C-alpha positions as CSV (number, residue, x, y, z in Angstrom):
1,X,116.4,110.1,107.4
2,X,114.8,112.1,110.2
3,X,113.6,115.7,110.4
4,X,115.1,116.3,113.8
5,X,116.4,114.4,116.8
6,X,114.3,111.3,116.7
7,X,113.3,111.3,120.4
8,X,112.0,114.9,120.0
9,X,109.6,114.0,117.2
10,X,108.6,110.3,117.7
11,X,107.4,107.8,120.3
12,X,109.3,104.5,119.7
13,X,110.9,101.6,121.5
14,X,113.4,103.7,123.4
15,X,111.0,106.3,124.9
16,X,107.4,105.1,124.7
17,X,107.1,102.9,127.9
18,X,105.7,100.3,125.5
19,X,102.4,102.1,124.8
20,X,100.9,104.6,122.4
21,X,100.5,108.3,123.3
22,X,98.1,111.1,122.5
23,X,99.0,113.0,119.3
24,X,100.9,116.2,119.5
25,X,103.0,115.6,122.6
26,X,106.3,115.6,120.5
27,X,107.6,118.4,118.3
28,X,106.2,118.6,114.8
29,X,108.4,117.8,111.8
30,X,109.6,120.5,109.4
31,X,106.2,120.5,107.7
32,X,104.3,121.2,110.9
33,X,103.0,117.6,111.1
34,X,102.9,115.6,114.3
35,X,103.6,111.9,114.8
36,X,104.5,111.1,111.2
37,X,107.1,108.7,112.6
38,X,106.4,106.3,115.5
39,X,103.5,106.2,117.9
40,X,101.3,104.2,115.6
41,X,101.6,102.9,112.1
42,X,99.5,104.9,109.7
43,X,97.1,103.3,107.2
44,X,97.8,104.6,103.7
45,X,95.8,104.4,100.5
46,X,98.2,102.0,98.9
47,X,98.3,98.2,98.4
48,X,101.1,95.7,98.7
49,X,101.0,93.3,95.9
50,X,103.2,90.2,95.9
51,X,103.5,89.3,92.2
52,X,105.4,86.2,93.1
53,X,102.2,84.6,94.6
54,X,100.3,85.3,91.4
55,X,99.6,82.3,89.1
56,X,98.3,84.4,86.2
57,X,99.8,87.1,84.0
58,X,97.0,89.5,84.6
59,X,96.6,91.9,87.6
60,X,93.0,92.5,88.7
61,X,92.4,96.2,89.4
62,X,92.1,97.9,91.7
63,X,92.8,95.2,94.3
64,X,94.3,91.8,93.2
65,X,93.1,88.9,95.4
66,X,96.6,88.6,96.9
67,X,97.2,92.2,97.7
68,X,97.5,93.5,101.3
69,X,96.9,96.8,102.9
70,X,99.9,99.0,103.7
71,X,100.9,100.9,106.8
72,X,103.9,103.3,107.2
73,X,105.9,105.2,109.8
74,X,106.6,102.7,112.6
75,X,105.0,102.5,116.0
76,X,105.8,102.8,119.7
77,X,107.3,99.3,119.9
78,X,109.6,99.7,116.9
79,X,113.4,100.4,117.1
80,X,114.8,103.6,115.7
81,X,115.8,102.1,112.3
82,X,112.2,101.0,111.7
83,X,110.9,104.6,111.9
84,X,110.9,105.7,108.3
85,X,108.1,106.9,106.2
86,X,109.6,104.9,103.3
87,X,109.1,101.6,105.2
88,X,106.0,99.8,104.0
89,X,104.5,97.1,106.1
90,X,102.0,94.8,104.5
91,X,99.0,93.9,106.7
92,X,95.7,92.1,106.1
93,X,93.0,94.5,104.8
94,X,91.0,93.8,107.9
95,X,93.9,94.3,110.4
96,X,93.1,96.0,113.7
97,X,95.5,96.5,116.6
98,X,96.6,99.3,119.0
99,X,99.7,99.9,116.9
100,X,97.8,101.0,113.8
101,X,95.7,104.1,113.1
102,X,95.0,106.8,110.5
103,X,95.5,110.5,110.2
104,X,92.6,113.0,110.1
105,X,93.5,116.1,108.2
106,X,91.7,119.3,107.0
107,X,92.7,122.0,104.6
108,X,92.3,125.2,106.6
109,X,93.4,127.5,103.9
């Protein structure tokens, strides 16, 4: 479930003082990545599509009208069981709050 002791790699409900923290203050995971769990939810290029709300048999691509954006990884106010990369949270496409962000990355090879 986790790469290491959760409190060593993630800010979450038990250790965050109910606020986000600057990136890189916890240990990286086994891949050398910081804050993949906890601190803030991460926007991902994925969509949550609730097929049960659809009244047609066709899905409009790439974004059906009833699809939502997706965040992963948990945030500073989430309990330990909510900190999993596999957890998907559907949010409105225009959602904005302190508990959600994105990851900037470069390939330095």
